[in-house]
C-alpha positions in Angstrom: 89.4 93.3 100.7 87.7 91.9 97.6 89.5 91.0 94.4 88.8 94.3 92.7 90.2 96.2 95.7 93.4 94.1 95.7 93.9 94.6 91.9 93.4 98.4 92.4 96.0 98.4 95.1 98.5 96.5 92.9 97.9 99.1 90.1 98.5 102.0 92.6 101.8 100.7 93.8 104.6 102.0 91.6 108.3 102.9 91.7 108.0 106.6 92.6 110.5 108.7 90.8 110.2 111.8 92.9 108.6 112.4 96.3 107.0 115.4 97.9 109.8 116.5 100.2 107.3 118.4 102.5 105.4 115.3 103.4 106.8 113.0 106.1 105.7 109.5 106.8 104.7 109.0 110.4 106.7 106.8 112.8 103.7 104.5 113.2 103.3 104.0 109.4 107.0 103.3 109.0 106.9 100.8 111.9 104.1 99.0 110.2 106.0 98.9 106.9 109.1 97.6 108.8 107.0 94.9 110.5 106.0 93.8 107.0 109.7 93.3 106.3 110.4 91.6 109.7 107.5 89.2 109.2 108.3 88.3 105.6 108.9 84.7 104.5 112.5 83.4 104.2 113.8 80.0 103.3 113.8 77.8 106.4 113.0 81.0 108.4 116.6 82.1 108.5 115.7 85.9 108.4 118.9 86.8 106.6 118.4 90.6 106.7 118.6 93.8 108.5 117.0 97.2 107.8 118.7 100.5 108.3 116.1 103.3 108.4 117.6 106.6 107.4 115.7 109.8 108.1 118.7 112.0 108.8 118.8 114.6 106.0 122.5 115.2 106.2 123.2 111.5 105.8 120.7 111.3 102.9 122.4 114.2 101.2 125.7 112.4 101.5 124.2 109.4 99.8 122.6 111.3 96.9 125.8 111.7 94.7 126.6 108.1 95.3 123.2 107.0 93.9 122.9 107.9 90.2 120.0 105.6 89.8 117.9 107.3 92.5 119.3 110.8 93.2 115.8 112.4 93.0 114.3 109.8 95.2 116.9 110.1 97.9 116.8 113.9 97.8 113.1 114.1 98.3 112.1 110.9 100.2 110.9 110.9 103.8 112.8 107.7 104.8 115.3 105.5 103.2 115.5 101.9 104.2 118.9 100.4 103.4 118.4 96.6 103.1 121.3 94.5 104.3 121.8 90.8 103.8 123.6 88.4 106.1 127.1 87.3 105.1 127.6 83.6 104.2 129.4 82.6 107.4 126.3 83.6 109.4 124.1 81.3 107.5 126.1 78.1 107.9 124.9 75.4 110.1 127.6 75.9 112.8 127.5 79.7 113.0 126.8 81.7 116.1 123.9 83.4 114.3 122.3 80.1 113.5 122.7 78.9 117.1 121.1 82.2 118.3 118.2 81.9 115.8 117.4 78.3 116.7 117.8 78.5 120.4 116.8 82.0 121.4 114.4 83.1 118.6 112.7 79.9 117.6 113.3 78.4 121.1 113.8 74.9 119.7 114.7 72.0 122.0 118.2 70.6 121.6 117.2 67.6 119.4 115.1 69.8 117.0 117.8 72.4 116.8 120.4 69.8 115.9 118.1 68.3 113.2 117.6 71.8 111.8 121.4 72.3 111.6 121.7 68.9 109.8 119.2 70.1 107.1 121.2 73.4 106.8 124.5 71.3 106.4 122.8 69.2 103.7 121.8 72.3 101.8 125.4 73.8 102.2 126.8 70.6 100.6 124.2 69.7 98.0 122.8 73.0 96.8 125.5 75.5 97.5 128.5 73.1 97.1 130.1 74.9 100.0 130.5 78.0 97.9 130.2 81.3 99.8 129.1 83.2 96.7 126.1 80.8 96.3 125.1 81.3 99.9 125.4 85.1 99.5 123.2 85.0 96.4 120.6 83.0 98.5 120.8 85.6 101.2 120.2 88.6 99.0 117.4 86.8 97.2 115.6 86.3 100.5 116.0 90.0 101.2 114.1 90.9 98.1 111.0 89.1 99.5 111.1 91.5 102.4 111.4 94.5 100.0 108.3 93.4 98.1 106.3 93.1 101.3 107.4 96.5 102.6 106.5 98.2 99.3 103.1 96.5 99.1 102.2 97.3 102.7 103.3 100.9 102.1 100.9 101.1 99.2 98.1 99.7 101.4 98.4 102.6 103.7 99.0 105.2 101.0 102.8 105.4 101.3 104.8 105.4 98.0 108.1 103.7 97.6 110.9 103.1 95.1 113.5 100.3 95.2 116.9 101.5 94.1 119.9 99.3 93.1 122.1 101.8 91.2 124.5 103.0 93.9 128.2 103.1 94.5 128.3 100.1 96.9 131.9 100.7 98.0 131.4 104.4 98.8 128.1 103.8 100.5 129.7 101.0 102.5 132.5 103.3 103.7 130.0 105.9 104.9 127.9 103.4 106.8 130.9 101.8 108.4 132.2 105.3 109.3 128.8 106.0 111.1 128.9 102.6 112.7 125.7 101.6 110.9 127.2 98.6 109.0 129.2 95.7 110.4 130.7 94.3 107.2 131.7 91.1 108.9 128.1 90.1 109.2 126.2 92.1 106.6 126.5 93.3 103.0 124.5 96.0 101.1 121.6 94.7 99.0 119.2 97.4 98.0 117.8 100.9 98.9 114.1 101.3 99.4 112.9 104.9 99.5 109.5 105.9 101.1 107.4 109.0 100.9 104.5 110.5 99.0 104.5 111.0 95.3 105.0 114.5 94.0 103.4 113.8 90.6 100.6 111.8 89.2 101.7 108.5 87.6 100.6 107.0 84.3 98.7 103.7 84.4 100.8 100.6 84.5 101.5 98.8 81.3 102.1 95.1 81.7 102.0 92.0 79.5 98.6 90.3 79.6 98.1 87.5 82.2 98.0 84.8 79.6 101.5 85.8 78.4 103.2 85.3 81.8 101.1 82.5 83.3 100.8 78.9 82.2 98.3 76.7 84.1 99.0 73.0 84.6 96.0 71.2 85.9 
């Protein structure tokens, strides 16, 4: 893709307010979008996320009244991705998750794994001050990187999306726990990301000019 094509794509991507409920995103397209989430960057490669993909209409309908900021989107979308973030205890240097990530996923030798844990311990002490709320903020911030990638890859293949943050977190949490879709010991709710195909044409984007938001230092 050349520069003009990339800019056109960035203009096409928008927060869709209502989807065409008759159009369904294919499994292969959704899998590509989810791969974009899985392969997203995260600080020190900790991958502090999980993605619940909801296509069940009954469950979606249960979530609609709990989502005042996105009721139209949930009622008409093809798929809803509920983005979860790791709880603070999973991201500490001595957690079972960190051990699994380093030894089974990254397949680091013993010495390298221990050095990695030492760096994590340093961050816990010097950046997060051993405060769980600071670690949780870090975890949710990383999840937003995955959200951006999934939305952009969706736009690349003609699938629209809308991030939604205005939902009743406690009520949604109860529903997900009830359906055994959320283990609150390890994950917390971060964001909804609805996917589908736009029902209406959108107006051109209005943004500040580049020189207002960018300062070069050469």
